[in-house]
C-alpha positions as CSV (number, residue, x, y, z in Angstrom):
1,X,-26.8,11.1,32.4
2,X,-29.6,12.6,30.4
3,X,-31.7,10.7,27.9
4,X,-30.6,13.0,25.1
5,X,-27.0,12.3,25.8
6,X,-27.6,8.5,26.0
7,X,-29.4,8.6,22.6
8,X,-26.5,10.6,21.1
9,X,-23.9,8.0,22.3
10,X,-26.1,5.1,21.0
11,X,-26.3,6.9,17.6
12,X,-22.5,7.5,17.6
13,X,-21.9,3.8,18.4
14,X,-24.2,2.8,15.6
15,X,-22.4,5.0,13.1
16,X,-19.0,3.7,14.2
17,X,-20.3,0.1,13.9
18,X,-21.5,0.7,10.4
19,X,-18.2,2.3,9.5
20,X,-16.3,-0.7,10.9
21,X,-18.5,-3.1,8.9
22,X,-17.9,-1.2,5.7
23,X,-14.1,-1.3,6.2
24,X,-14.1,-4.9,7.2
25,X,-16.3,-6.2,4.4
26,X,-14.9,-4.0,1.6
27,X,-13.1,-5.9,-1.2
28,X,-9.3,-5.6,-1.3
29,X,-8.0,-3.2,-3.9
30,X,-5.1,-4.4,-6.0
31,X,-3.2,-2.0,-8.1
32,X,-1.5,-4.6,-10.1
33,X,-2.4,-8.2,-11.0
34,X,-0.4,-10.6,-8.8
35,X,2.2,-12.3,-10.9
36,X,4.6,-14.9,-9.6
37,X,8.1,-14.1,-10.4
38,X,10.6,-16.8,-11.1
39,X,14.0,-16.8,-9.4
40,X,16.4,-14.9,-11.6
41,X,19.2,-16.4,-13.6
42,X,21.5,-13.5,-14.3
43,X,24.3,-12.7,-16.7
44,X,26.3,-9.5,-16.3
45,X,28.3,-7.9,-19.1
46,X,30.3,-4.8,-19.1
47,X,29.8,-2.3,-21.9
48,X,30.8,1.1,-23.2
49,X,28.1,3.5,-24.4
50,X,28.4,6.3,-26.9
51,X,29.0,9.8,-25.6
52,X,30.5,9.0,-22.2
53,X,33.8,7.9,-20.8
54,X,31.9,5.8,-18.1
55,X,31.5,2.1,-18.4
56,X,28.1,0.5,-18.2
57,X,26.9,-2.8,-16.7
58,X,24.3,-4.8,-18.6
59,X,22.3,-7.2,-16.4
60,X,20.3,-9.8,-18.2
61,X,17.7,-11.9,-16.2
62,X,17.0,-14.8,-18.5
63,X,14.4,-16.4,-16.2
64,X,12.2,-13.3,-16.2
65,X,13.3,-12.0,-19.6
66,X,14.3,-8.5,-18.4
67,X,17.4,-6.4,-19.1
68,X,18.8,-3.6,-17.0
69,X,21.6,-1.1,-17.9
70,X,23.5,0.5,-15.0
71,X,26.3,3.1,-14.9
72,X,28.7,3.8,-12.0
73,X,28.5,7.4,-10.9
74,X,32.0,8.2,-9.6
75,X,31.1,11.5,-7.9
76,X,28.2,10.0,-5.8
77,X,29.7,6.4,-5.7
78,X,26.4,4.7,-6.6
79,X,25.0,2.7,-9.5
80,X,22.5,4.7,-11.5
81,X,19.9,3.2,-13.9
82,X,20.4,4.0,-17.6
83,X,17.4,2.0,-18.8
84,X,15.3,-1.1,-18.4
85,X,13.7,-3.4,-21.0
86,X,11.1,-6.1,-20.8
87,X,12.4,-8.6,-23.4
88,X,9.2,-10.6,-23.4
89,X,7.1,-7.6,-24.4
90,X,9.8,-6.5,-27.0
91,X,9.7,-10.0,-28.6
92,X,5.9,-9.8,-29.0
93,X,6.1,-6.4,-30.7
94,X,8.8,-7.6,-33.1
95,X,6.7,-10.4,-34.6
96,X,5.5,-8.2,-37.4
97,X,8.9,-8.2,-39.1
98,X,12.5,-7.5,-38.7
């Protein structure tokens, strides 16, 4: 092997080693703050909503203060989401008045 080829391989190994060090020592990226979620305590209620013959299902998670509205799609035979609410955030916004 020639000296120039050996120097090139050493330089390549040095670059790869620096890249590995940067990846290994880089801080972890977190898109969302980690939040522990309590085990849910659910209540399920059937409902009828205006403008449709379909029935809806309202799922209330009292432990995490969330509500989810679902509808049964007969043609596709699946539950589709109508909407979702964070009741804790809603109650903070409603403090200003009724």
